[in-house]
C-alpha positions in Angstrom: 10.2 -1.6 6.1 6.8 -3.1 5.8 4.1 -3.7 3.2 1.1 -1.5 3.6 -2.1 -1.0 1.5 -4.7 1.7 1.4 -7.5 1.6 -1.1 -10.3 4.0 -2.0 -12.2 3.6 -5.3 -10.0 4.4 -8.2 -6.9 4.9 -6.0 -4.5 2.6 -4.2 -1.5 3.4 -2.2 1.1 0.8 -1.2 4.2 1.0 0.8 6.9 -1.5 -0.2 10.5 -2.1 0.8 11.3 -2.8 -2.9 11.3 1.0 -3.7 12.2 2.3 -0.3 15.4 4.4 -0.8 15.8 2.7 -4.2 15.4 5.3 -7.1 16.0 2.8 -9.9 13.4 0.4 -8.6 10.9 3.2 -8.1 11.4 4.5 -11.6 11.0 0.9 -12.9 7.8 0.5 -11.0 6.4 3.7 -12.4 7.4 2.8 -16.0 6.0 -0.7 -15.7 2.7 0.3 -14.1 2.0 3.0 -16.7 1.9 0.2 -19.3 -0.9 -1.6 -17.5 -4.3 -1.0 -19.1 -6.5 1.0 -16.7 -3.7 2.8 -14.9 -4.2 6.6 -15.1 -1.1 7.7 -13.2 1.6 6.5 -10.8 3.6 8.5 -8.3 6.4 7.0 -6.1 8.1 8.4 -3.1 11.4 6.7 -2.3 11.8 8.1 1.2 8.6 6.4 2.4 8.7 3.5 -0.2 5.2 4.4 -1.3 3.5 4.3 -4.6 0.1 5.9 -5.4 -1.8 4.6 -8.4 -4.9 6.1 -9.9 -6.8 3.6 -12.0 -10.1 3.1 -13.9 -12.1 0.5 -12.1 -14.1 -0.3 -15.2 -10.8 -1.6 -16.7 -8.8 -2.8 -13.8 -10.0 -4.1 -10.4 -8.3 -3.5 -7.1 -7.6 -7.2 -6.8 -6.2 -7.5 -10.3 -3.9 -4.5 -9.6 -2.6 -6.1 -6.4 -2.1 -9.4 -8.2 0.0 -7.6 -10.9 2.1 -5.9 -8.3 2.7 -9.3 -6.5 3.5 -11.1 -9.8 6.3 -8.6 -10.5 7.6 -8.7 -6.8 6.6 -5.2 -5.9 4.1 -6.2 -3.2 3.3 -9.0 -0.7 -0.4 -9.1 0.1 0.2 -11.8 2.7 2.5 -9.4 4.6 0.6 -6.2 4.1 -1.1 -4.2 6.8 -4.1 -2.0 6.1 -5.4 1.2 7.7 -8.1 -0.9 9.4 -5.5 -3.0 11.1 -3.6 0.1 12.2 -6.7 1.6 13.6 -7.6 -1.6 15.4 -4.1 -2.0 16.9 -4.2 1.7 18.0 -7.6 1.3 19.6 -6.5 -1.8 21.5 -3.5 0.1 22.9 -5.8 2.9 24.0 -8.3 0.5 25.6 -5.4 -1.2 27.5 -4.1 2.1 28.8 -7.6 3.2 30.0 -8.3 -0.2 31.5 -4.9 -0.2 33.4 -5.6 3.4 34.6 -9.1 2.5 35.8 -8.1 -0.7 37.5 -5.2 0.8 39.4 
């Protein structure tokens, strides 16, 4: 299981091994995050280990939210992948396949 982060203004989705197939940890994350000023809602999915949080960016910044998650051991920014990284890695694979086919 990996750490993953996707952000759009007012919404962040993380994947974390901490709540993956762990209902008590997922419930604890939801309960805790709902006490954080600026959090509007939290939804967890234990099968994928993901949590989606909607928040008021006038009250809580993305970076502050991630820091809170890290401080409470729900997330590891230094180990997280982003959608941009996944797209880049996928594009590199496609380019290699095309290059190999052209050069054969």
